[in-house]
C-alpha positions, 0 to 999 in steps of 0.5 A: 069398693072400686079398688076392690073391683080393680084388684079382683080383675088384676088378680084374675088376669095375672094368675092365668098369665103367670101360669101360662108363662111358667108352664110354657117355660117349664115344658120348653126346658123339659123338651130340651132336657129330653132331647139332650138325653136322647142324643147322649144315649144314642152317642153312647150306644154308638160308641159302645157298638163300635168298640166291640169289634175292636175288642174282639179282633184276632190277636194276629193283628197288631195295633199301631204304636199310637193306638197301643200307647193309648190303650195302656193304662197310666198305672201299667208298667212299661215293658223293656224292649226285647234284646236283639238276638230275640228279635226276628230278622225281618219285620212281620207284615203289619195289618192295617188298623181298622178305620176310625169312626167319623168325627162327631158334630160339634153339637154332639161331641160336647154332650159325649163323654170320651173319658167315661166308659160305655155303659154295660148291658147290665147297667141298663136296668128296667125302669121302675113301675110309674106311680100314680100322680099326686094331687098337686100334679093332677091340679097342674095337669088340669090347669095345663090342659085348660090352657093348652087345649081348645081355643086357648087365645079366646080363653085367655082373652076372656079373662083379660077382657074381664079384668080390662073392663073392670080396670076401665070402669075404675080408670074412667071413674078416677080420671073423670073421662066419662062424665056420665051417670053410673047407671048409663055406664053400667047399662052400656057395659050390659048392652055390650055383654048382651051383644057378645052373648048373642054373638057367641050363641050365633057362633055356637056351631062354627066356632064352638069353643070360642062361642062357649068361652064368650058366652061364659065370659059375657054372663060373668060380666052381666053378673058383675054389673048386677053386683056393682049396681046393687052393692057398690052403687046402690042403684037397684034393690037387693031383691031385684039384683037377686032376681036378676042374678037368678035369671042369669044363672038359669039362663046360663044353665039352659044354654049349657044344656042346649049346647051340651057344655058342662063347663058353662053349666059348672060356671052357672052353678058356681055363680048361682050358689055364690049369688046369695053370698055376695048379694047378702043383706045380712038379714039372716033369712034362712028360709029365703036362702034355702028356698033359693037353693031348693030351686037351684037344686031342682035345676040340677035335677033337671039337668041330670035328667038330660046330661050325666055331668058328675061334676055339676052334681058334686058342686051342688051337693057340696054347696048345699050341705056345706052351707047348710051345715055352716048355718046349722052350726052358727045360726040355728035356733030351736024356732027354726026346727020345722023349716030346717026339717023340711029343707033337710028332707027336700035336699035329701030327696033331691040328692037321692034322685040325682045318682039314679038320674046320673046312672040312667044317663050313663052308657050301658057299659058304664052303669056299674060305675056309681058316684060314691060321694053322692050315694053314700055321702048324702045319707050319712051327712043328712042323718048327721044333721038330723041327729044334730036336730034331734039330739035329745030324742033318740027314739025318733032318731031311731025311727028316722034310721029305720025309715032310711033303711026302708027307703034304701031297701025299697030302692035296692029291691026295685033296682034288683027287680029291673036287673040293672045298676047292680053296683048301685043296688048293692050300695043301697042294700048296704046302706039299708043294712047299715041304717037298720043296724044304727037304729038298734043302739038308738032304740034299745039298751046297750045289752040288746044292742050288743046281742043284735049286732052279734047276730046281725054280724053273723048273718052278714058273714053268712050272706057274704060267703053265700054271695062270695062278696067281701064287703058283707063279710068284713061288715059282719066281722066289724059288727062283732067288734061293735057288739063287744064295745056295746057289751062292755059298755052295758056291763059297766052300767048294768046292775045284774039281777039275782036270778041266775042265768036269766039276766041280760049280760049272761044271755048276751054272752050266750048270743055271742057264742051262737054268733061265733059258732054260726060264723065258724060253721059258715066259714067251714062250709065255704072251705075257709079253715083258718077263719072258721077256727078263729071264729070257733075260738072266739065262741069258746072264749065267750062260752067259758068266760060267761059260764065261769063268771056266772058260776062264780057269782051264783055259787058258794066258793066251796062248790065253785070248783065242782061246777067248773069240773062239770063245765069242763066235762060238758064242753069237752063232750060237746066238742067230741060229739061234733068232732065225731060227725065232722072231724076237725083237730080244733074240736078234738083238741078242745075235748083233750084240753077239757079232760086236762083241765080236770087236773088243776080243778082237782087240786082246787077241789082239794083246797076248797074241801080237803079232797076232790070227792067231798061234798058235791065233788063226788057227783061232779066226778061221776058226771065227769067220768061218764062224759069223759068216757063218752068223749073218748069213744067219740074221739076214736073217729078221725085222726088218732093224735088228739084221741091218744093225747086225751086218753093219755091225760085220762089215765094220769088224771085218776091217780092224781085225784085218788092220791089227793083223796088218800092224802086227806084220809091219811091226815085224818088218821093222825099218823106220821108223815110217812103215811102221807107220802105213801098215800100220795104215791100208792095210786102212782105205784098202781098205775105204773105197775099196770103200765109196765106189767099189764099194758092192755088194761090201759088201752081201753077204749081206744084199743090198739090206737093207744099203743104208740103212747106206751113208751111215753106213758111209762116214761112219764109215770116213772119220772113222777115216781122218781120225783116223789122218791127224791122228795121223800128222801127229806122225810124222817119216815115216821110210821106212827102208830107203828114202830119204825123198823128199817126197810120194813116201814111204809116209806122205806118199802114204798121207796124200794118199790119205786126203785124196783119199778124203775129198774123194771122200766130201764130193763124193758127197753122203753126208757130213753137212757143208754143201757150202760147207764142203767147199773150206775143209776140204780146203784146210785139210787140204792146207795142214796136210799141206804144212806137215808135209811141209816140216818133215819135209824139214827133219828128213830133209834138214837133219838137224834132230831131230824134236822140239820143237827143230825149231820153233826152228831157222832152217832149218825157219822159213825153209823154212816161210816160203818154202813158205807164200809160194809157196802165197800167190803161187800163190793170188794169181796163179791167182785173178787169172788165173781171176777167182776173188776168194776164191782171190786173197784167200786167197793175200793172207791167207796172204802177210799171215800170212807177213809177220807171221811174218817180223816176229815169228819170222824176224827173230830169225834175221837173223844167219844166211843162212837168216833172210836168205834168208827175207826175200829170198825173200818180197820177190822173190815179192811183186814177182812177184805185183805184176807178174802179179796186182796187184789182185783180180778185180772180179766174183767168183762163189763157186760158180764159184771153188769149181768152178774149184779142183776 
């Protein structure tokens, strides 16, 4: 043990000495480097300043040969001398060169760089903003400050003396120089330390720094003597040694308070908290340990009454709860519950009072600077330890949380009533809200926790916006996230009752909706548009998800699409009503999307019960129609963009739903496939006809506000008709029970009607196509329709199956040859008679195609009458054309030809 004392003393001696030596050398080097940098910068600036006049001198002055040769770069070519007849007769007077700069001292020209050019002005960049010092740098700064400020010699001297006394005691013991009992030696050292302590007290006014350092050192020596007498030599009982240490610690604290010396108080606190550790007997008596700490913390409270020493408070807090937590983890037993609870409550009360005393002792202008470690750390650590003590009793723990909330709420109210310590009052209010929030999941189920968190979060957001404070707002948003976690946990561990809409999960989801809408309302009133819209979308997400899952749970699959249609109608109507009072694009967009949602829902209804209006679908559509009209009327107020889009979707929705109804009715009649296609397109033919011929019928209820959508609506309708027309080309057009007659069967008539409506649309000027493309588009469509009708005739009249074999039949190929040839001949003849060159050329091109078809396709059918007939028919038609229209017209007019065709 004696060797341990010597090692400790040498370590304490070597550390400050090495630090001082290293710091002195480091700062010396830094000063030398800084001086050299200053000299170098001054020299370069001076050289640059002197070089500028020389560079801007008039060209009349000529440099001396030496200067000129020096100024020429090594890579520049040497100019040859001028010939004699060019040189002047007499040399021009040469101006005297500018004076050279004075020679630099030896110490300066060593640092100057004659080869390196002077830095330009652009090279001097502004220094970057300094960054904050790191942890290591701050630590070194504190060490440097301790060793370089105040009475440095006496500080180092005390450390050296401390180690020297320890080494002297060891040396005397080893060499046998002092053949006196250990007790006498220790008494002598104690007497010397007491004398030094008295001398330091007497010099406290004249030599303050010296006196404080001397006092701290002497008290440390006395503590070492007590330690040696008890642990090393066994001269005194541990109880007496502990009492002596406590007396010394309290004496040091008293001296610190009397003299206003925080360093001495810190030393006393450190020694006080470490005394039970180095004087421990291993008995494990936690009551004695924490009783002693209670006394020590009471002394800290007393010091805080007189002095605002934050470091002292932090040391007491860290040692008290740190050692308490370590004991709780390692040695706590169930039998220690009562004593542990008592000490935990006592320590919490002590460090609840310390921040108040600390703030009370601070100057008036700095009372808003609170000690966050103590204000927030004390309740959090204390409650965590309490949770460890009550790990199986959540109800009592919830009551403890409520008790803490009440305590902090009372303190917040008391501080606010006095009008002082505003920041501390806000911190206590936040802690009160936090512990009240924490009590909820401890006392209630996960479902109730989610609901309370959601509503509390909305209240905090409202409070933060009202008081213009960020912390409550962010706390409220964080509570929304915590509520979601609790809700998900509850959803995974809860059995839903059979009662519709009256169980915890659905009610909790509706509370999320209320909270989200309340947050959106609060942000909207505060003028924060983006957060308000995000909160509204959050509420809508919960609204739709909750209703969708609940409807799917309680309703049969047949009625589920009908219920969703009603949900969409109600959602859109509510949003439109709110938008009528307080217009917002997001509300109007919600109403518009609700109407658009009816399109896929109508299809789901058709899948569930064949057509949208079957079963409860009729009632659902009646509700949708009434609320939809009301929504459109509400959307007339405000901007018209979403209102026009809503009415646009509204007029597309009804032909879609009616077409699904007519298709189902046609299938029930057991008719041909042509009837189903005609049933599907009939509502679209009607709405397109109205759009093209009676647009005013579609403007209600918006009126003239809907007129800008005219071109777009017509385009969409005609595009849908064109898509149906292309799909119908693949159908045989069976008109059973009616016989199939070309051009007057239902499918052919419907396709001809589509072409007529598209032609009407193209010639009204609303279409996006160029006017020159109208005739080719319609001609191609008519030609394609005639071709398909020809193939349908071969199928229905010739008995050829409607499949890929139809293309290979000789009847179909001969029919196409004859029909195409007739079309080509008509183009030839009409183009020639009317002088329309383009029509005549189109007929000629078609006849050329038919000829190619005869050569490539129809010649394989020359072995039967149909193939022979196609060749004969083509030849006869060409002969007729040769008689009536042997040549194209000479003066074609493109626009006149297009108008003549029309």
